[in-house]
Structure formats: C-alpha cells, structure tokens
N, C-alpha and C positions, 0 to 999 in steps of 0.2 A: 415390213421388216424383212430384210434380206437374210440369207442363211447365216451370215457372219454374226447377226444380232442375237440368234437364238442361243439360249444358255445350255439347254439340255436336249432339246428336241431338234429333229431334222425338218427341213422344209416339207417333206413328204408326211411326216407324222402331223404337223399342224394342218396341212391340207386334208388329211384323213379325218381329223377332228372336225373341221369345218364342214366337210361333206357328210359325215355320219352322225355327228353330235356326241360321239364318245371316243375315247382312245384308252387303250391299255398299255401300261409301261410296266414291264416285269422286273422284279427284284430291285425295286427303288431303295428299300430299306434293308438293313443287315439283320441277321439273325438276333444279335444282341438288342438292336433297336426294337424289334418286335417283342422280345422278351420283357423289356421295360414296360412297353405299352400294354401288354397283356396283364402283367402284375398290377399295374396302376388301374387298369379297366376293372378287374375283379375287386380290388380294394374299394373302389368307388361303389360298384354295384352291390357289394356286400353291406353297404352303409356304414363302413368303417372309416371314411374319410370326412372328418367333422367339418372341413372347410367347404364341402359340397352340400348345398341345401337339399332337403328332401324333395322339393319341387322339381329337381333335375333327374329324379329317378322315377321312371314310369314302369310298373309291373305290366305283365301280360293281363289281358281282360279277365281271364278266368280267376286270376288271384285278386284283381281289383273289385270284381263282382262277388267275391267270396264263394265261388262255385268249388274252388280247391284251396286247401290250406297251404301256406308257405312253409316248406320244409327246408328248402335250400334257396336263400335269398338270391344268389348270383344267377342260379338257373330259373328264377321266377321273373327276372327283369326282361321287359321288352326293349327299352332303350334308355340310355342316358343322353341328356341334351343340355346345352348351355353349361358345359363343364370346364372348357378351356379357359374361361374368363376367371375361373377360381383356382385352377389347378396348374402348377408350373410344369409338370411332366407333360400334361396334355397340350399346354400352350407351346412347349418346346417342340412338339410334334407339328402343331399348326405353322410354326415359324421356320421349320426345318428347311434349309436351303435346298436340299434334294428335292422337295416337294414344291417350294415357292418358286424355284427357277422354272419349273414346268408350267406352274400357273401363270407366270409372267410371260412365257412363250405363247400360252393360249389366249391370254387377255390382251397381249400386246402392250403391256405396261408394267413398270415397277412400282407404280402407285396403287397398292392393294390393301384392302381391308377384309376382315372376316365378317361374313354376315351372321354365321352361327355354326354349331357343330352338333352332330347326333351320332351316338355310337349304338349300333343295333346289335343286340345280343343273340337272338335266334337260337334258343335252347333246343336240344335234341327231342326226340320222342314225340313230336307233334306239338310241343308246348310252344315253340317259336312259330308264330303265325305268319300267314301270307300278307304281302302288301300288294294291293291291286295296281293296275295301270295308272300312272299319274305323271304330271310334270311338276317339278319343284316350284317353278315360278307361278304355277296355278295357286299355290298357297302364298308364295311371297310377292303377291301382286301389288304391293305398294313400292317395289324397288324398280327403277327404270334407268337404263334400258334393261329388258328382261335378258341378260346376257351374262349371268353368273356361271361359275365353274365349281362343280363339286369334286373333291378328290376322296375317293372310297378306298380306304386301305384295308387289305385283308389281314386280319390278325391271325385267324385260323385258315386252313384250307377252305375255300369257297367252292362248293361243287354243286352240280345240278341236284344232287340228292339232298343237300342240306340247305338249299335256298340261296344260290348265288344270284346276282343281278341278271336280269334279262332286258335287252334294249331293242327298240325299233329304229333302225338306222334312218336318218333324215327327218325325223318328226319334230326336230328343233326348228325346222323351217315352216312349220304349220301355224305358227302363232299360238296363243293360249288356248288350250283345250281342256274343258272341264264340264261336269254335269252332262246334259243331254247331248251337247256337241260331241264329247268324248264317247258317250254310249253308242251313238250311231255308227262309229268305226270299230269298236272292240271285236265285233264278229268277224271283221275282215283280217284281223291280225293273225300272222302265221302263214298267210298266203301271199302270192305276188299281188301288189308290189310291196307288201309290208311284212317281210319276214321277221320273226322273233329270234334274236340272236342271244343265247345265254352266254355269260361271260365268267367262267370259272377262274379262280385266281389262287395262287399259292401265297402263303404268308409273306408279307413284305412287298407284294406286288400291288399296283394301284390302278383302278379304273377312274378316268376323268370323264365326266360328262356335263353337257350343257344343260342349263336350268329348264330348258324347253323340251329336252328330249324325253320322250315316254319310256318309262322303265317300270319294272315290277320285280318282286321276288316270291317264290312259292314258300309254303310252310316247310318246316324242317321235321321231316319224318325219319331221318337218319339217326344214328347213335352219336354223331359227332356235333359239337357245338360249332356255331358259325357267328364269330364276331367280326363286325366291320365298322370301321371309324369313318364316318363322312364329315369332312370339313368343307364349308361352302364359302367360297371366295368371291368378291366383286371388286371392280375398279373403284378407287377412292373418289372418282369423279361421278359415281352413281348418285341418283337423286331419290329421295324417299318422299312419295306423295302422302302428305299427312291427311288428305281428304279420304284416303282408302282406310275404312275403319274395320274391316273384317279380315285383315291380314294379322299374322302372329305379332304379339307384343314382345319385341326382342330387347335384350339389354343393350346399352351403348355399343356401337360397332368399334372393335379394336384394330388399331393400325397394325398390319403385318409387315409392310415394307413400303419405303418411299414417302411420298408427301400426302398431306391431308389438304382439303380445300373447303374454304368458307362456303356455307350454304349447301353443301353436299353431305353425303352419308358420313 
C-alpha cells in the first residue's frame, strides 16, 4: 500500500505499528460519541438492557465467589463481552468509519470481520483487578494467520494509576507465547531490550494493538473508574481451524466491511 492508499494513517504510523505492535491515535471519537458509548455501557452493565444475555456480563471474582455482596451492579462488573452482536449502539461503534478506516490501513484490506468485543470496566478502589501479561492470539489460537488488530477505546481517562494498558514493543514478532514459554521471560520485562511502555489515554483516544503483542494492566487503586472498549478485528480471509478445541467458543463472526469468502471466517 502506498501512502495515497491509506485512509486515515500516514505511512510512518503504519510503519510504527509494524515495528512496535501497537499504535496510539488520539481523539478519534468526539465527546458526544463517547457520552453515548458511556451511557450504553452503564445501561448494559447495570443489567437493564434486556436484549443482552446475562452470559455477556462478568462480575469481578470477589462478587462471583460471594466474598463481597453486590451493592452497585455497574461497579461490580469486570467486563462485558460479545455485546455488539446484540446491541445497535455498540455495533455502531464497531463499524464507525473513523475506527474501521484505521483498521483497514493496519490490516491492508477493506474485507474485515469482527472476531469479538470486550468492554473492561475496571472499577475504582481496588475492585478492578489486574490483568497479567498475555497475547490475545494465545487465546484465539484457532484463528490464522495470527494477525488480528484490537482497537481499545478509552471511555474514561486511562492513567497509570487506574490501570491503563502497558505494552512491550516488538513482542508481536515472537510468535505465540503462553504458559512456561512466557513465564521464562516475564522477569526480563522492564529492562533492555524489553521496556514496558504504559499507554495512558484520554476519552475518545484509541490504542490499536496486534494480537501477538504482549500487554497487561494493573489493578485500579485510584478513585476513578477506567472503562475501555476493545473491539477485535480480522481479515475476512482469515481461517478458523476447527481442530483447535481449546479456543473460545465465539458467536458467528459479523461482517464489518467489504467482502466475505467461502471457506473462511
């Protein structure tokens, strides 16, 4: 793709993504768009959206295990997932041209499907728990090539204090790392040549990361909520290996833009 073919990004931004495995694009969405997204998020998290199944709402473990009683449903939720397939507001976000144009630039195609979506709530006061180092494709290991892109939209200010994402540049070129393979390297993270880069975002800004880029987030011990909506995109030419039985069982993949292909996702 030459520079004239890019819809929203520059050649340098695409090069940066390919080198580091992630890219931040500031102020992609307007204040009004974020307000709509935030309101719908809380409606769903509160359990007041009848069209969203209960199975798409996951509470923090302390509430799931009964260690604490739920007094505020919204602030008890860990994440919402597989919600855009049921909800027009969230699907409008998934298909927003401001976002999909960037995805098209990074994937190099207009033939795009959604793998899935996850909205991480990260409640304040230590309720919102940490997420350790991982690669998305280490879970989505039935989708090939392992070359998906996630768009993580900040609904609230994401800061180092309330649990913004942290990345290790270049780790998308390591191949799949999980279990013992990953454990052997975690102690090296934070030093050369594997610096840990926190990525604070203001509302409406989006970080895009490759599905093999190692990332994590700390618990939220601040007084501020940190909601972030991650939508996972893949080429419509991707292939699902049905022989892989320990990957997530996903709903049918919805077309975001462009063409669909027989025998592919």
